Backbone as CSV, one residue per row, in Angstrom:
resi,resn,N_x,N_y,N_z,CA_x,CA_y,CA_z,C_x,C_y,C_z
1,MET,26.364,26.680,46.549,26.925,25.982,45.383,26.374,24.565,45.291
2,LYS,26.311,23.904,46.478,25.817,22.545,46.516,24.355,22.497,46.088
3,LYS,23.577,23.508,46.539,22.163,23.552,46.169,21.999,23.713,44.658
4,ASN,22.835,24.589,44.100,22.764,24.801,42.653,23.069,23.511,41.882
5,TRP,24.064,22.789,42.364,24.440,21.540,41.703,23.323,20.499,41.802
6,LEU,22.713,20.398,42.986,21.615,19.464,43.164,20.423,19.845,42.286
7,PHE,20.175,21.148,42.178,19.082,21.617,41.322,19.338,21.249,39.868
8,PHE,20.609,21.389,39.434,20.957,21.065,38.053,20.743,19.582,37.767
9,ILE,21.151,18.726,38.720,20.966,17.280,38.557,19.480,16.942,38.461
10,ALA,18.680,17.542,39.370,17.243,17.285,39.371,16.605,17.731,38.065
11,PHE,17.075,18.881,37.549,16.534,19.416,36.296,16.826,18.474,35.126
12,MET,18.076,17.948,35.066,18.450,17.060,33.974,17.670,15.742,34.043
13,ILE,17.455,15.246,35.269,16.677,14.020,35.419,15.257,14.230,34.938
14,SER,14.671,15.371,35.298,13.294,15.651,34.876,13.213,15.764,33.370
15,MET,14.220,16.358,32.745,14.226,16.497,31.293,14.320,15.135,30.609
16,THR,15.049,14.201,31.241,15.179,12.862,30.692,13.825,12.171,30.605
17,PHE,12.992,12.424,31.626,11.699,11.759,31.651,10.657,12.435,30.775
18,ILE,10.770,13.734,30.568,9.718,14.406,29.816,10.076,14.613,28.348
19,SER,11.347,14.448,27.990,11.709,14.631,26.586,11.220,13.442,25.773
20,PRO,10.460,13.668,24.726,9.930,12.558,23.932,11.010,11.925,23.075
21,SER,10.899,10.642,22.841,11.803,9.974,21.910,11.358,10.313,20.495
22,ALA,12.182,9.931,19.517,11.821,10.198,18.124,10.515,9.499,17.776
23,GLU,10.322,8.300,18.361,9.106,7.544,18.073,7.886,8.185,18.723
24,ALA,8.044,8.579,20.005,6.911,9.126,20.744,6.546,10.538,20.306
25,ALA,7.416,11.162,19.533,7.157,12.533,19.103,6.002,12.614,18.121
26,HIS,5.575,11.477,17.567,4.481,11.463,16.606,3.262,10.770,17.213
27,SER,2.109,11.288,16.893,0.876,10.716,17.420,0.703,9.276,16.942
28,ASN,0.281,8.407,17.857,0.005,7.025,17.487,-1.496,6.737,17.511
29,ARG,-2.285,7.774,17.400,-3.740,7.596,17.349,-4.100,6.836,16.079
30,PRO,-4.770,5.686,16.213,-5.093,4.887,15.023,-6.030,5.625,14.073
31,ILE,-5.719,5.525,12.798,-6.563,6.074,11.738,-6.924,4.910,10.809
32,HIS,-8.204,4.737,10.567,-8.652,3.691,9.647,-8.875,4.338,8.287
33,TRP,-8.106,3.914,7.304,-8.143,4.563,6.003,-9.555,4.585,5.434
34,GLY,-9.958,5.749,5.002,-11.264,5.910,4.391,-11.283,7.168,3.543
35,PHE,-12.236,7.264,2.634,-12.280,8.401,1.729,-13.678,8.512,1.125
36,LYS,-13.938,9.638,0.527,-15.194,9.838,-0.197,-15.050,9.182,-1.561
37,ARG,-15.906,8.220,-1.834,-15.803,7.455,-3.074,-16.011,8.329,-4.307
38,SER,-15.436,7.864,-5.386,-15.595,8.557,-6.657,-17.040,8.476,-7.139
39,THR,-17.551,9.600,-7.603,-18.840,9.638,-8.283,-18.645,10.395,-9.589
40,ASN,-19.338,9.943,-10.618,-19.206,10.558,-11.946,-17.754,10.579,-12.417
41,HIS,-16.983,9.593,-11.965,-15.595,9.409,-12.390,-14.681,10.574,-11.988
42,LYS,-15.060,11.264,-10.925,-14.174,12.271,-10.349,-13.287,11.587,-9.316
43,PRO,-12.042,12.057,-9.103,-11.143,11.405,-8.148,-11.731,11.301,-6.745
44,ALA,-11.456,10.203,-6.084,-11.863,10.040,-4.690,-11.161,11.094,-3.834
45,GLU,-11.734,11.378,-2.657,-11.176,12.418,-1.782,-11.077,11.906,-0.351
46,ALA,-9.896,12.081,0.240,-9.710,11.712,1.647,-9.954,12.884,2.577
47,GLY,-9.941,14.113,2.023,-10.141,15.296,2.848,-8.828,16.003,3.128
48,GLY,-8.913,17.307,3.331,-7.712,18.130,3.489,-6.800,17.705,4.615
49,GLN,-7.367,17.324,5.760,-6.542,16.961,6.917,-5.705,15.716,6.629
50,LEU,-6.337,14.692,6.079,-5.591,13.478,5.739,-4.620,13.722,4.601
51,ASP,-5.035,14.512,3.623,-4.142,14.817,2.497,-2.843,15.444,2.994
52,LYS,-2.949,16.381,3.929,-1.754,17.053,4.467,-0.874,16.084,5.238
53,LEU,-1.513,15.215,6.028,-0.737,14.249,6.810,0.020,13.297,5.888
54,LEU,-0.643,12.780,4.860,0.013,11.857,3.938,1.147,12.548,3.187
55,GLU,0.892,13.758,2.738,1.913,14.495,1.980,3.166,14.728,2.817
56,LYS,2.977,14.950,4.108,4.108,15.193,5.012,5.097,14.029,5.012
57,TYR,4.588,12.812,4.791,5.437,11.618,4.854,5.524,10.903,3.504
58,ASP,5.239,11.614,2.417,5.335,11.045,1.068,4.444,9.825,0.864
59,ALA,3.364,9.737,1.631,2.383,8.674,1.426,1.358,9.166,0.407
60,PHE,0.662,8.244,-0.237,-0.287,8.668,-1.257,-1.361,7.616,-1.492
61,TYR,-2.464,8.061,-2.106,-3.564,7.158,-2.445,-4.094,7.430,-3.848
62,LEU,-3.562,8.451,-4.503,-3.943,8.817,-5.860,-2.702,9.002,-6.710
63,GLY,-2.862,8.781,-8.008,-1.799,9.091,-8.939,-2.080,10.404,-9.636
64,GLU,-1.699,10.491,-10.899,-1.891,11.705,-11.678,-3.361,11.829,-12.075
65,THR,-4.078,12.770,-11.440,-5.523,12.864,-11.649,-5.913,13.655,-12.899
66,SER,-4.943,14.238,-13.581,-5.252,14.975,-14.810,-5.205,14.070,-16.038
67,LYS,-4.833,12.802,-15.820,-4.732,11.860,-16.932,-5.504,10.585,-16.610
68,LYS,-6.003,9.940,-17.645,-6.773,8.713,-17.447,-5.813,7.532,-17.273
69,VAL,-5.201,7.518,-16.082,-4.215,6.494,-15.745,-4.719,5.707,-14.538
70,ILE,-4.475,4.402,-14.540,-4.844,3.519,-13.439,-3.596,2.797,-12.948
71,TYR,-3.473,2.692,-11.629,-2.359,1.973,-11.013,-2.979,0.779,-10.277
72,LEU,-2.723,-0.406,-10.798,-3.372,-1.617,-10.298,-2.548,-2.238,-9.168
73,THR,-3.196,-2.483,-8.028,-2.510,-3.095,-6.886,-3.350,-4.240,-6.327
74,PHE,-2.654,-5.241,-5.788,-3.311,-6.387,-5.170,-2.720,-6.607,-3.783
75,ASP,-3.559,-7.029,-2.843,-3.079,-7.451,-1.527,-3.107,-8.968,-1.477
76,ASN,-1.964,-9.569,-1.111,-1.832,-11.030,-1.096,-1.426,-11.507,0.293
77,GLY,-2.422,-11.851,1.108,-2.138,-12.389,2.428,-2.020,-13.898,2.407
78,TYR,-2.815,-14.519,1.564,-2.764,-15.971,1.380,-3.305,-16.279,-0.011
79,GLU,-3.160,-17.535,-0.422,-3.542,-17.903,-1.781,-4.817,-18.744,-1.777
80,LYS,-5.692,-18.445,-2.732,-6.951,-19.172,-2.865,-7.067,-19.846,-4.231
81,GLY,-5.987,-19.759,-5.035,-5.985,-20.434,-6.321,-6.258,-19.541,-7.516
82,TYR,-6.435,-18.218,-7.291,-6.804,-17.327,-8.388,-5.658,-16.443,-8.890
83,THR,-4.555,-16.383,-8.176,-3.461,-15.513,-8.607,-2.883,-15.929,-9.959
84,PRO,-2.697,-17.219,-10.260,-2.212,-17.573,-11.605,-3.119,-17.033,-12.705
85,GLN,-4.433,-17.076,-12.489,-5.370,-16.546,-13.477,-5.208,-15.031,-13.605
86,VAL,-5.035,-14.351,-12.480,-4.809,-12.903,-12.498,-3.534,-12.576,-13.265
87,LEU,-2.471,-13.311,-12.989,-1.206,-13.081,-13.687,-1.323,-13.365,-15.183
88,ASP,-2.089,-14.371,-15.542,-2.307,-14.666,-16.965,-2.978,-13.480,-17.666
89,VAL,-3.968,-12.884,-16.998,-4.677,-11.741,-17.579,-3.740,-10.552,-17.727
90,LEU,-2.966,-10.283,-16.707,-2.039,-9.146,-16.762,-1.016,-9.329,-17.879
91,LYS,-0.547,-10.555,-18.041,0.420,-10.841,-19.106,-0.219,-10.644,-20.469
92,LYS,-1.411,-11.154,-20.631,-2.136,-11.019,-21.896,-2.399,-9.552,-22.230
93,GLN,-2.794,-8.784,-21.233,-3.164,-7.383,-21.432,-1.964,-6.430,-21.379
94,LYS,-0.790,-6.972,-21.025,0.431,-6.157,-20.876,0.201,-5.019,-19.871
95,VAL,-0.311,-5.397,-18.699,-0.631,-4.438,-17.637,0.253,-4.720,-16.421
96,PRO,0.952,-3.696,-15.908,1.780,-3.886,-14.711,0.945,-3.769,-13.441
97,ALA,1.422,-4.385,-12.380,0.714,-4.309,-11.100,1.720,-4.357,-9.958
98,THR,1.240,-4.000,-8.775,2.026,-4.151,-7.552,1.291,-5.115,-6.635
99,PHE,1.999,-6.127,-6.155,1.428,-7.122,-5.258,2.013,-6.917,-3.861
100,PHE,1.163,-6.568,-2.906,1.610,-6.380,-1.524,1.468,-7.711,-0.789
101,VAL,2.606,-8.284,-0.387,2.610,-9.652,0.143,2.978,-9.691,1.624
102,THR,2.540,-10.766,2.276,2.862,-11.033,3.681,3.876,-12.166,3.768
103,GLY,4.347,-12.406,4.987,5.277,-13.504,5.205,4.651,-14.856,4.892
104,HIS,3.397,-15.036,5.267,2.711,-16.298,4.972,2.692,-16.557,3.477
105,TYR,2.422,-15.522,2.703,2.368,-15.701,1.254,3.744,-16.041,0.692
106,LEU,4.767,-15.392,1.202,6.127,-15.660,0.730,6.546,-17.093,1.024
107,ASN,6.168,-17.587,2.206,6.542,-18.953,2.576,5.729,-19.999,1.834
108,SER,4.464,-19.702,1.584,3.582,-20.712,0.993,3.521,-20.661,-0.531
109,GLN,3.862,-19.513,-1.127,3.737,-19.361,-2.573,4.994,-18.744,-3.208
110,PRO,6.156,-19.286,-2.940,7.380,-18.681,-3.476,7.412,-18.640,-5.003
111,GLN,6.856,-19.648,-5.655,6.895,-19.674,-7.120,6.026,-18.570,-7.721
112,LEU,4.903,-18.270,-7.085,4.054,-17.191,-7.587,4.731,-15.834,-7.406
113,VAL,5.422,-15.653,-6.284,6.146,-14.400,-6.048,7.257,-14.257,-7.087
114,GLN,7.942,-15.337,-7.364,8.987,-15.304,-8.394,8.389,-14.965,-9.759
115,ARG,7.227,-15.524,-10.042,6.588,-15.237,-11.320,6.198,-13.755,-11.414
116,MET,5.704,-13.184,-10.326,5.337,-11.761,-10.320,6.508,-10.896,-10.786
117,VAL,7.655,-11.113,-10.174,8.827,-10.300,-10.503,9.326,-10.613,-11.900
118,LYS,9.351,-11.885,-12.261,9.825,-12.296,-13.588,9.000,-11.647,-14.699
119,GLU,7.711,-11.454,-14.451,6.824,-10.903,-15.470,6.686,-9.379,-15.364
120,GLY,7.581,-8.761,-14.583,7.676,-7.310,-14.576,6.840,-6.581,-13.560
121,HIS,6.273,-7.305,-12.607,5.459,-6.660,-11.583,6.322,-6.274,-10.373
122,ILE,5.772,-5.422,-9.533,6.448,-4.990,-8.315,5.891,-5.777,-7.138
123,VAL,6.759,-6.205,-6.239,6.320,-6.818,-4.989,6.483,-5.783,-3.885
124,GLY,5.381,-5.474,-3.219,5.392,-4.494,-2.138,5.290,-5.177,-0.781
125,ASN,5.456,-4.397,0.267,5.505,-4.915,1.635,4.145,-4.760,2.316
126,HIS,3.623,-5.881,2.814,2.347,-5.862,3.542,2.543,-6.354,4.974
127,SER,3.839,-6.395,5.396,4.277,-6.857,6.719,4.323,-8.387,6.764
128,TRP,5.088,-8.925,7.708,5.259,-10.375,7.784,4.032,-11.061,8.383
129,HIS,3.517,-10.536,9.511,2.412,-11.192,10.215,1.078,-10.460,10.082
130,HIS,1.022,-9.367,9.320,-0.224,-8.621,9.102,-0.798,-8.049,10.405
131,PRO,0.035,-7.420,11.249,-0.486,-6.869,12.507,-1.050,-5.463,12.324
132,ASP,-1.741,-4.995,13.331,-2.087,-3.577,13.424,-0.788,-2.857,13.760
133,MET,-0.260,-2.076,12.826,1.060,-1.474,13.004,1.089,-0.413,14.101
134,THR,-0.074,0.052,14.532,-0.107,1.041,15.613,0.077,0.382,16.980
135,LYS,0.010,-0.954,17.024,0.053,-1.652,18.316,1.366,-2.390,18.569
136,ILE,2.358,-2.179,17.715,3.631,-2.866,17.911,4.742,-1.846,18.125
137,ASN,5.786,-2.271,18.863,6.870,-1.337,19.151,7.790,-1.178,17.943
138,GLU,8.724,-0.256,18.068,9.575,0.084,16.933,10.436,-1.089,16.486
139,GLU,10.907,-1.886,17.444,11.748,-3.028,17.100,10.985,-4.048,16.256
140,ARG,9.760,-4.366,16.689,8.975,-5.332,15.913,8.534,-4.722,14.585
141,PHE,8.227,-3.435,14.596,7.840,-2.742,13.363,8.912,-2.962,12.296
142,LYS,10.153,-2.721,12.668,11.263,-2.878,11.727,11.414,-4.338,11.306
143,ARG,11.257,-5.257,12.260,11.420,-6.679,11.957,10.334,-7.173,10.990
144,GLU,9.097,-6.675,11.169,7.996,-7.050,10.280,8.308,-6.694,8.829
145,LEU,8.891,-5.525,8.622,9.168,-5.067,7.258,10.461,-5.652,6.709
146,ASP,11.482,-5.717,7.546,12.763,-6.278,7.098,12.613,-7.732,6.669
147,SER,11.783,-8.483,7.391,11.618,-9.905,7.085,11.031,-10.103,5.697
148,VAL,10.049,-9.284,5.336,9.455,-9.373,4.002,10.468,-8.969,2.944
149,ARG,11.133,-7.843,3.185,12.129,-7.353,2.217,13.210,-8.391,1.955
150,ASP,13.738,-8.986,3.014,14.834,-9.946,2.868,14.376,-11.217,2.150
151,LYS,13.169,-11.674,2.452,12.674,-12.900,1.823,12.380,-12.667,0.345
152,VAL,11.831,-11.498,0.009,11.581,-11.185,-1.400,12.901,-11.145,-2.169
153,ASN,13.910,-10.556,-1.568,15.218,-10.505,-2.213,15.791,-11.904,-2.406
154,GLU,15.626,-12.740,-1.398,16.128,-14.115,-1.470,15.433,-14.892,-2.591
155,LEU,14.127,-14.708,-2.727,13.353,-15.468,-3.709,13.495,-14.941,-5.129
156,THR,13.605,-13.629,-5.274,13.469,-13.026,-6.602,14.658,-12.197,-7.059
157,GLY,15.507,-11.791,-6.133,16.591,-10.896,-6.497,16.166,-9.440,-6.544
158,GLN,14.866,-9.170,-6.288,14.414,-7.780,-6.236,15.097,-7.098,-5.059
159,GLU,15.884,-6.085,-5.348,16.644,-5.407,-4.292,15.805,-4.306,-3.648
160,GLY,15.502,-4.520,-2.382,14.737,-3.526,-1.656,13.273,-3.522,-2.045
161,ILE,12.478,-2.932,-1.203,11.058,-2.728,-1.463,10.769,-1.272,-1.140
162,ASN,10.187,-0.579,-2.086,9.944,0.853,-1.898,8.574,1.171,-1.320
163,TYR,7.631,0.239,-1.455,6.246,0.557,-1.134,5.711,-0.320,-0.008
164,LEU,4.955,0.312,0.877,4.360,-0.370,2.024,2.865,-0.097,2.053
165,ARG,2.090,-1.143,2.251,0.653,-0.969,2.496,0.356,-1.453,3.908
166,PRO,0.009,-0.545,4.820,-0.297,-0.959,6.196,-1.458,-1.939,6.230
167,PRO,-1.308,-3.053,6.955,-2.381,-4.051,7.029,-3.706,-3.435,7.450
168,ARG,-4.750,-3.836,6.754,-6.128,-3.415,7.011,-6.314,-1.902,6.900
169,GLY,-5.322,-1.210,6.377,-5.445,0.231,6.223,-5.449,0.978,7.538
170,ILE,-4.915,0.361,8.593,-4.842,1.016,9.896,-3.445,1.620,10.049
171,PHE,-3.380,2.899,10.381,-2.089,3.574,10.497,-2.206,4.732,11.479
172,SER,-1.122,5.438,11.653,-1.072,6.619,12.509,0.059,7.489,11.983
173,GLU,0.200,8.671,12.542,1.336,9.497,12.122,2.643,8.798,12.472
174,ARG,2.687,8.133,13.606,3.889,7.387,13.996,4.213,6.309,12.964
175,VAL,3.199,5.588,12.484,3.410,4.547,11.479,3.976,5.153,10.195
176,LEU,3.439,6.289,9.780,3.945,6.952,8.577,5.396,7.395,8.770
177,ALA,5.686,7.966,9.948,7.044,8.461,10.217,8.052,7.321,10.243
178,LEU,7.723,6.223,10.924,8.631,5.080,10.989,8.824,4.459,9.607
179,SER,7.755,4.418,8.832,7.852,3.863,7.478,8.845,4.650,6.642
180,ARG,8.761,5.965,6.716,9.673,6.805,5.937,11.110,6.665,6.441
181,GLU,11.284,6.548,7.753,12.629,6.355,8.303,13.265,5.080,7.760
182,LEU,12.439,4.080,7.489,12.930,2.802,6.980,12.981,2.768,5.456
183,GLY,12.649,3.886,4.814,12.794,3.990,3.366,11.583,3.602,2.554
184,TYR,10.403,3.529,3.189,9.197,3.126,2.477,8.291,4.314,2.177
185,GLN,7.542,4.177,1.098,6.457,5.104,0.808,5.148,4.359,1.035
186,PRO,4.375,4.756,2.055,3.095,4.099,2.297,2.119,4.369,1.151
187,VAL,1.465,3.314,0.694,0.544,3.409,-0.442,-0.843,2.954,-0.002
188,PHE,-1.812,3.839,-0.111,-3.194,3.487,0.190,-3.934,3.287,-1.140
189,TRP,-5.190,3.611,-1.230,-5.938,3.338,-2.451,-7.115,4.299,-2.560
190,SER,-7.607,4.455,-3.790,-8.738,5.353,-4.029,-9.952,4.626,-4.596
191,LEU,-9.825,3.313,-4.767,-10.965,2.497,-5.188,-10.802,1.107,-4.602
192,ALA,-11.820,0.683,-3.874,-11.856,-0.668,-3.315,-13.312,-1.006,-3.022
193,PHE,-13.578,-2.269,-2.820,-14.923,-2.710,-2.445,-14.775,-4.018,-1.688
194,VAL,-15.853,-4.519,-1.143,-15.779,-5.740,-0.340,-15.595,-6.932,-1.279
195,ASP,-14.347,-7.353,-1.420,-14.029,-8.449,-2.344,-13.270,-9.583,-1.665
196,TRP,-12.957,-9.433,-0.383,-12.076,-10.387,0.291,-12.836,-11.504,1.007
197,LYS,-14.154,-11.431,1.068,-14.925,-12.458,1.766,-15.133,-13.648,0.825
198,THR,-14.315,-14.656,1.017,-14.308,-15.776,0.070,-15.571,-16.622,0.127
199,ASP,-16.303,-16.545,1.231,-17.516,-17.348,1.357,-18.764,-16.603,0.907
200,SER,-18.596,-15.384,0.384,-19.761,-14.635,-0.093,-19.437,-13.882,-1.377
201,GLN,-18.855,-14.599,-2.332,-18.601,-14.009,-3.636,-19.929,-13.840,-4.382
202,ARG,-20.026,-12.790,-5.192,-21.320,-12.426,-5.781,-21.363,-12.560,-7.307
203,GLY,-20.317,-13.088,-7.897,-20.290,-13.219,-9.350,-19.435,-12.125,-9.971
204,TRP,-18.906,-12.422,-11.174,-17.950,-11.519,-11.809,-18.517,-10.118,-12.025
205,LYS,-19.831,-10.006,-12.261,-20.411,-8.707,-12.577,-20.364,-7.754,-11.382
206,TYR,-20.414,-8.300,-10.182,-20.305,-7.459,-8.987,-18.967,-6.736,-8.970
207,ALA,-17.887,-7.481,-9.224,-16.556,-6.871,-9.259,-16.441,-5.911,-10.436
208,TYR,-16.894,-6.339,-11.581,-16.826,-5.509,-12.790,-17.572,-4.191,-12.590
209,ASP,-18.787,-4.253,-12.089,-19.591,-3.043,-11.902,-18.946,-2.089,-10.906
210,ASN,-18.398,-2.609,-9.809,-17.745,-1.751,-8.819,-16.543,-1.026,-9.413
211,ILE,-15.776,-1.730,-10.212,-14.617,-1.111,-10.854,-15.058,-0.030,-11.830
212,MET,-15.981,-0.372,-12.706,-16.378,0.557,-13.769,-17.118,1.781,-13.229
213,GLN,-17.887,1.601,-12.160,-18.655,2.719,-11.604,-17.781,3.695,-10.817
214,GLN,-16.734,3.183,-10.174,-15.920,4.037,-9.313,-14.600,4.480,-9.951
215,ILE,-14.304,4.005,-11.145,-13.007,4.315,-11.746,-12.871,5.817,-11.985
216,HIS,-11.649,6.319,-11.923,-11.408,7.746,-12.112,-9.943,7.957,-12.490
217,PRO,-9.624,9.087,-13.097,-8.227,9.381,-13.443,-7.332,9.353,-12.201
218,GLY,-6.172,8.718,-12.348,-5.229,8.635,-11.235,-5.577,7.593,-10.203
219,CYS,-6.497,6.697,-10.536,-6.986,5.713,-9.571,-5.893,4.726,-9.149
220,ILE,-5.748,4.551,-7.852,-4.968,3.432,-7.314,-5.997,2.401,-6.862
221,LEU,-6.107,1.346,-7.642,-7.151,0.335,-7.466,-6.624,-0.815,-6.609
222,LEU,-7.350,-1.107,-5.531,-7.004,-2.220,-4.655,-7.948,-3.386,-4.909
223,LEU,-7.364,-4.544,-5.225,-8.112,-5.788,-5.365,-7.430,-6.872,-4.531
224,HIS,-8.198,-7.872,-4.140,-7.630,-9.018,-3.430,-7.680,-10.241,-4.349
225,THR,-6.580,-10.948,-4.424,-6.525,-12.084,-5.348,-7.236,-13.321,-4.814
226,VAL,-7.751,-13.269,-3.579,-8.527,-14.404,-3.074,-9.938,-14.391,-3.637
227,SER,-10.280,-13.354,-4.391,-11.637,-13.200,-4.907,-11.814,-13.869,-6.274
228,LYS,-12.728,-14.811,-6.343,-13.093,-15.460,-7.608,-13.725,-14.428,-8.540
229,ASP,-14.521,-13.521,-7.958,-15.170,-12.467,-8.753,-14.136,-11.617,-9.481
230,ASN,-13.106,-11.212,-8.771,-12.067,-10.374,-9.371,-11.349,-11.098,-10.506
231,ALA,-10.990,-12.339,-10.239,-10.256,-13.107,-11.254,-11.066,-13.238,-12.540
232,GLU,-12.369,-13.415,-12.396,-13.216,-13.617,-13.576,-13.604,-12.304,-14.250
233,ALA,-13.540,-11.192,-13.515,-13.933,-9.889,-14.078,-12.760,-9.120,-14.662
234,LEU,-11.540,-9.459,-14.271,-10.387,-8.611,-14.552,-10.144,-8.393,-16.043
235,ASP,-10.170,-9.448,-16.823,-9.873,-9.316,-18.256,-10.879,-8.393,-18.942
236,ARG,-12.160,-8.601,-18.663,-13.203,-7.772,-19.264,-13.076,-6.319,-18.804
237,ALA,-12.793,-6.112,-17.515,-12.673,-4.756,-16.991,-11.512,-4.009,-17.647
238,ILE,-10.355,-4.660,-17.756,-9.201,-4.011,-18.376,-9.481,-3.678,-19.834
239,THR,-10.091,-4.622,-20.546,-10.418,-4.392,-21.961,-11.329,-3.180,-22.122
240,ASP,-12.382,-3.110,-21.309,-13.347,-2.017,-21.437,-12.777,-0.685,-20.948
241,LEU,-11.915,-0.716,-19.951,-11.275,0.517,-19.487,-10.325,1.066,-20.550
242,LYS,-9.632,0.191,-21.232,-8.779,0.632,-22.338,-9.614,1.278,-23.439
243,LYS,-10.787,0.712,-23.702,-11.679,1.292,-24.705,-12.127,2.696,-24.300
244,GLU,-12.207,2.946,-22.997,-12.607,4.255,-22.492,-11.432,5.235,-22.447
245,GLY,-10.276,4.788,-22.884,-9.124,5.684,-22.950,-8.184,5.630,-21.779
246,TYR,-8.386,4.668,-20.880,-7.497,4.544,-19.731,-6.238,3.749,-20.109
247,THR,-5.128,4.126,-19.496,-3.897,3.359,-19.606,-3.511,2.874,-18.212
248,PHE,-2.680,1.846,-18.165,-2.261,1.260,-16.891,-0.757,1.469,-16.717
249,LYS,-0.385,2.003,-15.563,1.028,2.229,-15.259,1.367,1.660,-13.895
250,SER,2.664,1.528,-13.635,3.115,0.990,-12.356,3.374,2.114,-11.363
251,LEU,3.516,1.748,-10.100,3.841,2.750,-9.081,5.211,3.370,-9.347
252,ASN,6.124,2.602,-9.939,7.430,3.172,-10.292,7.293,4.251,-11.359
253,ASP,6.370,4.049,-12.310,6.100,5.082,-13.312,5.619,6.357,-12.629
254,LEU,4.734,6.180,-11.660,4.194,7.335,-10.936,5.294,8.087,-10.205
255,MET,6.191,7.367,-9.540,7.277,8.015,-8.808,8.233,8.737,-9.755
256,PHE,8.501,8.133,-10.902,9.388,8.760,-11.885,8.778,10.067,-12.395
257,GLU,7.481,10.037,-12.697,6.817,11.232,-13.193,6.799,12.332,-12.136
258,ARG,6.640,11.950,-10.876,6.656,12.951,-9.801,8.031,13.598,-9.668
259,GLU,9.068,12.793,-9.812,10.422,13.344,-9.732,10.681,14.340,-10.876
260,ILE,10.207,14.017,-12.050,10.367,14.922,-13.207,9.617,16.223,-12.945
261,ASP,8.398,16.117,-12.424,7.607,17.313,-12.153,8.287,18.208,-11.124
262,GLU,8.895,17.591,-10.101,9.558,18.359,-9.060,10.774,19.101,-9.589
263,GLN,11.437,18.518,-10.582,12.614,19.160,-11.166,12.251,20.381,-11.997
264,PHE,11.021,20.388,-12.508,10.602,21.497,-13.360,9.498,22.300,-12.701
């Protein structure tokens, strides 16, 4: 009897050590976001394996690909003086956007964040310190996102943040799982180019050409507001895309349309 009891204790102890936690149950192998670029205005492709992984956690990088719709997004880690110009263009063109902000941006540019929300744009979560999310523990992971959410609410009254863009596009299945547990939908992109190097801007036509050549139905377009090229190309690009029959919608529009489709 004593042997049986000792065996049971040993078995339970071993199970304690080998049973994975909810966090460890998901792979934390880093994945650097990448995809096959659009050619001939066909939607970009991440590949079946990534598509399945993203779908499992309600993450996405494309919108409705059967319609000529564009979802405009910006990453705002710091300010270089071009965001007011970007906002002026969006207001003039009546185009919605999502701005993914960091803690530094919230602390240094509160008036611009307030203007974003006041003018009908969405503020998304880009983490407080812009870390590699695969290298931080669950406690810090939550703190990085909660800090942005709380500060945005304090500044703008926007209740909650639904969308998360992992810094530098580095993620893992664990990052996706934790994001969903915290109520976020990770948002990647299907069109981007090297626009963030402030010391090597190439002129407005570089940004314009990259947008026009890679644009496609359902495009989630990523731009950085630190780019002088982007700020100077944006108005012309939006005007010409509208002439080509494209419309601009917000990520909330996309989520609403998906919910309607699921009901029917």
